[in-house]
C-alpha positions in Angstrom: 87.4 -6.8 -25.0 85.5 -7.9 -21.9 85.4 -11.6 -21.2 82.4 -13.4 -22.7 80.9 -16.8 -23.0 82.6 -18.7 -25.8 80.3 -21.8 -25.3 76.9 -20.2 -25.9 75.6 -20.2 -29.4 75.7 -16.7 -31.1 73.2 -15.5 -33.7 73.3 -12.5 -35.9 69.8 -10.8 -36.2 69.0 -7.8 -38.4 66.7 -6.2 -35.9 67.0 -3.6 -33.1 68.1 -5.1 -29.8 66.9 -3.8 -26.4 65.8 -5.4 -23.1 62.4 -7.1 -23.4 62.3 -6.8 -27.2 60.9 -9.7 -29.2 62.9 -10.6 -32.4 61.2 -12.9 -34.9 63.4 -15.7 -36.4 63.5 -16.5 -40.1 63.2 -20.1 -41.3 67.0 -20.7 -41.6 67.6 -19.4 -38.0 64.7 -21.4 -36.7 66.1 -24.6 -38.4 69.6 -23.8 -37.1 68.5 -23.4 -33.5 65.9 -26.2 -33.4 67.2 -28.9 -35.7 71.0 -28.3 -35.9 71.6 -27.2 -32.3 68.5 -28.9 -31.0 67.6 -26.1 -28.6 64.1 -25.9 -27.2 61.9 -23.1 -25.8 63.6 -21.3 -22.9 67.2 -22.1 -24.0 69.4 -19.1 -24.1 71.6 -17.8 -26.9 73.6 -14.6 -27.5 72.3 -12.2 -30.2 74.0 -9.3 -31.9 73.2 -7.1 -34.9 76.4 -5.2 -35.4 75.0 -2.0 -33.9 73.6 -2.6 -30.4 76.2 -4.8 -28.8 75.6 -8.4 -27.7 72.6 -9.6 -25.7 71.5 -12.6 -23.8 68.2 -13.9 -25.3 65.8 -16.8 -24.7 64.2 -18.9 -27.4 60.4 -18.6 -27.7 58.1 -20.9 -29.7 55.7 -23.8 -29.2 56.6 -26.4 -31.9 59.9 -24.8 -33.1 61.9 -21.7 -32.3 60.2 -18.7 -33.8 61.4 -15.7 -31.9 64.0 -14.5 -29.4 63.1 -12.6 -26.2 66.0 -10.2 -25.4 67.0 -10.4 -21.7 70.1 -8.3 -20.9 73.2 -6.9 -22.6 76.3 -8.9 -22.2 78.8 -6.6 -24.1 78.5 -3.1 -25.5 79.1 -2.4 -29.1 82.7 -1.9 -30.2 84.3 -0.6 -33.3 86.6 -2.3 -35.7 89.8 -0.6 -36.9 89.4 1.4 -40.1 91.0 -1.4 -42.2 89.8 -2.3 -45.7 91.0 -5.6 -47.1 91.3 -5.2 -50.9 91.9 -8.4 -52.9 91.8 -10.1 -56.2 89.1 -12.8 -55.8 89.9 -16.5 -55.7 87.7 -19.4 -56.6 85.1 -21.1 -54.4 86.4 -22.6 -51.1 89.6 -20.6 -51.1 87.6 -17.3 -51.4 85.4 -18.5 -48.5 88.5 -19.1 -46.4 90.0 -15.8 -47.3 86.9 -13.9 -46.3 86.5 -15.7 -43.0 90.2 -15.1 -42.1 90.0 -11.4 -43.0 87.0 -11.1 -40.6 88.8 -12.9 -37.9 91.8 -10.6 -38.3 89.6 -7.6 -37.8 89.0 -6.1 -41.3 86.1 -3.7 -41.3 85.4 -3.8 -45.0 86.1 -6.1 -48.0 86.7 -4.8 -51.5 87.2 -7.3 -54.3 89.2 -5.9 -57.3 89.6 -7.3 -60.7 93.2 -7.4 -62.1 94.8 -8.6 -65.3 95.6 -12.0 -63.8 92.6 -12.4 -61.5 91.5 -16.1 -61.4 87.8 -15.5 -60.8 86.0 -12.9 -62.8 82.6 -13.5 -61.1 82.2 -12.9 -57.4 79.2 -14.0 -55.4 78.9 -11.1 -52.9 75.9 -12.6 -51.1 78.0 -15.7 -50.3 80.8 -13.4 -49.1 78.3 -11.6 -46.8 77.1 -15.0 -45.5 80.7 -15.9 -44.7 81.2 -12.5 -42.9 78.2 -13.2 -40.7 79.2 -16.8 -40.0 82.8 -15.8 -39.0 81.4 -13.0 -36.7 79.0 -15.5 -35.1 81.7 -18.1 -34.5 84.5 -15.8 -33.3 82.7 -13.4 -30.9 82.9 -10.4 -33.2 80.3 -7.7 -32.6 80.6 -5.7 -35.8 79.7 -6.8 -39.3 82.2 -5.9 -42.0 81.0 -4.2 -45.1 81.2 -6.1 -48.4 81.6 -4.0 -51.6 80.8 -5.1 -55.1 83.9 -6.0 -57.2 85.4 -3.4 -59.4 88.5 -3.1 -61.7 91.7 -2.2 -59.8 92.0 1.0 -61.8 88.6 2.2 -60.7 89.2 1.4 -57.1 92.4 3.4 -57.1 90.7 6.4 -58.8 87.9 6.4 -56.2 89.7 5.6 -52.9 90.3 8.4 -50.4 93.8 9.7 -51.1 94.5 10.3 -47.4 94.3 6.6 -46.6 97.5 4.5 -46.4 97.7 1.9 -49.2 99.7 -1.1 -48.2 100.5 -2.8 -51.4 101.8 -6.4 -50.9 104.1 -7.2 -53.8 106.1 -10.4 -54.2 108.5 -8.5 -56.5 109.4 -5.9 -53.8 112.8 -6.0 -52.1 112.6 -8.2 -49.0 113.1 -6.0 -45.9 111.8 -6.1 -42.3 108.0 -5.6 -42.9 107.3 -4.7 -39.3 109.9 -1.9 -39.4 108.5 -0.6 -42.7 105.0 -0.5 -41.2 106.3 1.2 -38.1 107.9 3.9 -40.3 104.5 4.5 -42.0 102.5 4.9 -38.7 102.1 8.6 -39.2 100.3 8.0 -42.6 97.7 5.7 -41.2 95.5 8.2 -39.3 92.8 8.3 -42.0 92.5 4.6 -42.5 94.4 1.7 -44.1 93.8 -0.3 -47.3 95.7 -3.6 -47.5 96.0 -4.9 -51.1 96.7 -8.5 -52.0 96.9 -9.3 -55.7 96.2 -12.5 -57.6 98.5 -15.6 -57.5 99.7 -14.6 -61.0 101.0 -11.4 -59.5 100.4 -7.9 -60.8 101.0 -6.9 -64.4 103.8 -4.3 -64.8 101.3 -1.6 -65.8 99.3 -2.3 -62.6 102.5 -2.2 -60.5 103.4 1.1 -62.1 100.0 2.5 -61.4 100.1 1.4 -57.8 103.5 3.0 -57.2 102.1 6.3 -58.4 99.5 6.4 -55.7 99.9 8.8 -52.8 100.7 7.3 -49.3 101.7 3.9 -50.7 103.8 1.4 -48.9 105.1 -1.4 -51.0 105.6 -4.4 -48.8 107.3 -7.8 -49.2 106.0 -10.6 -47.0 109.3 -12.4 -46.6 111.5 -14.4 -48.8 109.0 -17.1 -49.9 106.1 -16.8 -52.3 102.8 -17.3 -50.6 99.4 -18.4 -51.9 97.0 -15.4 -51.9 94.9 -16.7 -49.0 98.0 -17.3 -46.9 99.3 -13.8 -47.9 96.0 -12.4 -46.6 96.5 -13.8 -43.1 100.2 -12.8 -43.0 99.6 -9.2 -44.2 96.6 -8.6 -41.9 98.4 -10.0 -38.9 101.4 -7.7 -39.5 99.2 -4.7 -40.0 97.1 -5.3 -37.0 100.2 -5.9 -34.8 102.0 -2.7 -35.8 99.2 -0.3 -36.9 95.9 -1.9 -35.8 94.2 -2.8 -32.5 96.0 -5.9 -31.4 98.3 -4.1 -29.0 95.6 -1.6 -27.8 93.8 -2.1 -24.5 90.0 -2.6 -24.7 
């Protein structure tokens, strides 16, 4: 990734970005720039939309920020690895944390699944999308990960593309070298990767049996200690990105 300005405020805008374009700001964006950051007309920010790269932009408005004038591109659009994070939802703040960390780790899609021991049966996908955008704004990420509606684990397994590698993190699996296991599965990851983390109560035996019947499945233990689900998310995605993802690839 080219070097970029980590100090300048970044703002996601759902509008086309091109030189000299004028992008209206909604009320929340205007309040954020004017009242939270206390930026005035003429101040510069970085704008991105997940499609057209990142652009330097100047704030426009008389009494408060009401638009951005796009000046020049600072970074071209990139692509996230084809990596879907599949997870049993947690409650409230821990779900927020999990979503934010998955985005920082480079997940391109988030898929909540409901299992027998899932803690939270209701999922606020709009809040998840807001956390996706906030994490992208704060961490210099150009692409916006897709957020899917929750579905039962059985339905997800029946609908997923069979050619994708399913990395099933299971605390009941035999503890082996996870990096070596992932390296051995490199040839099966060409059509994309689904990383599955279950609930803190673990998978039911019938769910584990169903998972082990899936094609291109790698059952993975994340070491000798039991992790909380949000910790397991970071550990699993870090391993996958290191061995199979884009962490070791030049940009």
